[in-house]
C-alpha positions as CSV (number, residue, x, y, z in Angstrom):
1,M,6.6,67.6,11.6
2,T,4.9,64.1,11.6
3,D,2.2,65.2,9.1
4,T,4.8,66.1,6.5
5,S,5.3,63.6,3.6
6,I,8.8,63.7,2.2
7,Y,9.9,62.4,-1.2
8,C,13.3,62.3,-2.8
9,I,13.7,62.0,-6.6
10,I,17.2,60.6,-7.4
11,V,18.1,61.4,-11.0
12,A,20.4,58.8,-12.6
13,A,19.2,58.7,-16.2
14,G,22.3,60.2,-17.8
15,K,24.5,58.2,-20.2
16,G,27.7,59.8,-18.8
17,S,29.2,60.8,-22.1
18,R,31.7,63.2,-20.4
19,F,32.9,60.5,-18.1
20,G,34.7,58.7,-20.9
21,S,33.7,55.1,-19.8
22,E,31.5,52.4,-21.4
23,L,29.8,52.1,-18.1
24,P,27.8,55.2,-17.0
25,K,29.4,56.9,-14.0
26,Q,26.4,56.2,-11.7
27,F,27.0,52.4,-12.1
28,C,30.8,52.5,-11.7
29,E,32.2,50.8,-8.7
30,L,33.0,52.9,-5.7
31,N,34.4,51.2,-2.5
32,G,32.9,47.9,-3.5
33,K,29.5,48.8,-4.9
34,P,28.0,51.1,-7.6
35,V,28.0,54.9,-7.0
36,L,24.2,55.0,-7.2
37,M,23.8,52.5,-4.3
38,H,25.9,54.8,-2.1
39,T,23.7,57.7,-3.0
40,I,20.5,55.8,-2.3
41,E,21.8,54.4,1.0
42,S,22.7,57.9,2.2
43,F,19.1,58.9,2.1
44,R,17.9,55.7,3.6
45,I,20.3,56.0,6.5
46,A,19.7,59.8,7.1
47,S,15.9,59.7,6.8
48,P,14.3,56.2,6.6
49,D,10.8,57.6,6.1
50,V,11.7,59.5,2.9
51,K,10.0,57.9,-0.1
52,I,12.6,57.6,-2.9
53,V,11.8,57.6,-6.6
54,L,14.8,56.6,-8.7
55,V,15.0,57.8,-12.3
56,I,17.1,55.7,-14.7
57,N,17.5,55.4,-18.4
58,R,15.3,52.8,-20.0
59,D,18.3,51.3,-21.6
60,H,19.9,50.7,-18.2
61,H,17.0,48.8,-16.7
62,E,18.5,45.4,-17.1
63,L,21.9,46.6,-15.9
64,W,20.5,48.1,-12.8
65,K,18.4,45.0,-12.1
66,H,21.6,42.8,-12.5
67,L,23.6,45.1,-10.2
68,C,20.9,45.0,-7.5
69,E,20.8,41.2,-7.7
70,N,24.6,40.9,-7.4
71,H,24.8,43.2,-4.4
72,H,21.6,42.0,-2.8
73,F,20.3,45.5,-2.9
74,S,16.7,46.5,-2.8
75,S,16.0,49.1,-5.4
76,P,13.6,52.0,-4.8
77,K,10.6,52.6,-7.1
78,T,12.0,53.3,-10.5
79,V,10.9,55.6,-13.3
80,Y,12.4,56.0,-16.8
81,G,14.0,59.3,-17.6
82,G,13.7,61.5,-20.6
83,S,16.0,63.3,-23.1
84,T,16.7,66.1,-20.6
85,R,17.1,66.3,-16.8
86,W,13.9,68.4,-16.7
87,E,11.9,65.6,-18.4
88,S,13.4,63.0,-16.1
89,V,12.3,65.0,-13.0
90,K,8.9,65.6,-14.5
91,N,8.4,61.9,-15.2
92,A,9.2,61.2,-11.5
93,I,6.9,64.0,-10.3
94,D,4.0,62.6,-12.4
95,T,4.2,59.3,-10.4
96,I,4.0,61.0,-7.0
97,K,0.5,61.3,-5.5
98,L,0.6,64.0,-2.9
99,S,-1.8,63.8,0.0
100,D,-4.4,66.4,0.4
101,Q,-3.6,66.5,4.1
102,G,-0.5,68.1,5.6
103,K,2.6,69.5,3.9
104,S,4.6,67.6,1.3
105,I,8.3,68.1,0.5
106,I,9.9,66.9,-2.7
107,M,13.7,66.7,-2.8
108,V,15.7,66.2,-6.0
109,H,19.2,64.8,-5.9
110,D,21.8,63.9,-8.4
111,G,22.5,60.2,-8.5
112,A,26.2,60.9,-9.1
113,R,26.6,62.7,-5.7
114,P,27.3,59.6,-3.5
115,V,28.9,61.4,-0.6
116,V,25.9,63.4,0.6
117,S,26.0,63.5,4.4
118,P,23.1,62.9,6.8
119,T,23.9,66.3,8.2
120,L,23.3,68.0,4.9
121,I,20.1,66.1,4.2
122,H,18.7,67.0,7.6
123,R,19.7,70.6,7.1
124,V,17.9,70.8,3.7
125,I,14.7,69.0,5.0
126,E,14.5,71.3,8.1
127,A,14.7,74.4,6.0
128,A,12.2,73.1,3.5
129,H,9.5,72.8,6.3
130,V,9.3,76.6,6.3
131,S,10.4,77.6,2.8
132,T,9.1,77.5,-0.7
133,G,12.4,76.0,-1.8
134,V,15.8,75.3,-0.5
135,I,19.2,74.8,-2.2
136,P,22.5,74.0,-0.6
137,V,25.4,76.1,-1.8
138,I,29.2,76.5,-1.2
139,P,31.4,79.5,-1.7
140,V,33.4,79.7,-4.9
141,S,37.1,79.4,-4.3
142,D,38.4,80.0,-7.8
143,S,38.7,83.4,-9.4
144,L,35.9,84.0,-11.9
145,R,35.8,85.9,-15.2
146,E,32.6,86.8,-17.2
147,L,32.7,86.4,-20.9
148,S,30.9,88.9,-23.2
149,D,29.2,88.0,-26.5
150,E,32.3,89.4,-28.2
151,G,34.6,87.0,-26.4
152,K,36.1,89.5,-24.0
153,S,36.4,88.8,-20.3
154,V,36.1,90.8,-17.2
155,A,36.9,89.8,-13.6
156,V,33.9,89.5,-11.2
157,D,33.7,89.5,-7.5
158,R,33.6,85.8,-6.5
159,S,32.3,86.7,-3.0
160,R,28.9,87.4,-4.7
161,Y,28.6,83.9,-6.1
162,R,27.8,80.5,-4.8
163,A,28.1,77.0,-6.4
164,V,24.8,75.1,-6.2
165,Q,24.6,71.5,-5.0
166,T,21.8,69.0,-4.4
167,P,19.6,67.8,-2.8
168,Q,17.3,70.7,-3.5
169,A,14.0,70.6,-1.7
170,F,10.6,72.3,-2.4
171,D,7.1,72.6,-1.3
172,G,5.7,69.5,-3.1
173,R,2.5,71.1,-4.4
174,L,4.3,74.1,-5.8
175,L,7.0,72.0,-7.5
176,T,4.3,69.8,-9.0
177,E,2.6,72.9,-10.3
178,A,5.8,74.3,-11.7
179,Y,6.6,71.2,-13.7
180,K,3.4,71.7,-15.6
181,L,5.1,74.6,-17.4
182,P,6.5,73.9,-20.9
183,Y,10.2,73.2,-21.1
184,R,12.6,76.2,-21.4
185,D,16.4,76.2,-22.1
186,T,16.8,78.3,-18.9
187,F,15.6,75.4,-16.7
188,T,19.1,74.4,-15.5
189,D,17.9,73.0,-12.2
190,D,14.7,72.6,-10.1
191,A,15.0,76.0,-8.5
192,S,14.9,77.7,-11.9
193,V,11.7,75.8,-12.7
194,I,9.9,76.8,-9.6
195,A,11.1,80.4,-10.0
196,A,9.6,80.5,-13.5
197,A,6.3,79.4,-12.0
198,G,6.2,82.6,-9.9
199,Y,8.0,81.4,-6.7
200,P,11.5,83.0,-6.9
201,E,12.1,83.2,-3.1
202,I,14.6,80.3,-2.6
203,S,16.4,79.8,0.7
204,L,20.1,79.1,0.7
205,V,21.7,76.7,3.3
206,D,25.3,75.7,3.7
207,G,26.3,72.9,1.4
208,D,29.3,70.5,1.9
209,P,32.5,70.7,-0.1
210,R,32.7,66.8,0.1
211,N,29.3,66.6,-1.6
212,I,31.0,66.3,-5.0
213,K,29.3,65.2,-8.2
214,I,31.1,62.4,-10.1
215,T,31.9,63.9,-13.5
216,L,35.4,62.6,-14.4
217,P,37.1,59.3,-13.5
218,D,39.4,60.9,-10.9
219,D,36.4,62.0,-9.0
220,L,35.9,58.4,-8.0
221,K,39.2,58.5,-6.1
222,I,38.2,61.7,-4.3
223,A,34.8,60.2,-3.4
224,S,36.4,57.1,-2.2
225,F,38.7,59.1,0.1
226,F,35.7,61.1,1.5
227,L,33.7,57.9,2.1
228,E,36.6,56.2,3.9
229,S,37.3,59.3,6.0
230,V,33.8,59.1,7.6
231,Q,33.8,55.4,8.3
């Protein structure tokens, strides 16, 4: 495995409009430091050789610089994001120079998922060595209903569905090729992009229920509990 180059794009370019705070969620304090720093440290601890590319909003450059100075934190290489998640990931991919020798893996992770465990990161990387793409998933616990165009609903079998998490990981050359496609509204995550490029066979691995994405203010309390429970 030593000839494999592994990259991780951490996407943190959102403005957090749903979060309802003046400060974007990825910069909010969680157990003494910004959410985003927890996320970055998770990958540094789990796999020190992974090359991290951090995507932030151009408007947040000075804020991130200030936070890093205050917390004596060394930032990874940064890239400015775009108007969509797809564009943000593409901007990061365009800065990655893959080697012609050996295999390359590119992971993509949400900056607002600070409780990603080393076990999950290792599981995804291991599967990515032998797969076109890998996504971690968890079973859906709530009942589901599907809405028709007419607004009617019908119950569906939740055992047939899985909730998708990050990090997702892909063959680096194939993902780079896939991101040369023009943008489509159906590109909801990186797996949908690589599938559109003709590589639909994506492997599923077990995710982690604690690997939550910070979306609402109360999620910070949940993430804090999870972080403290593993210390």
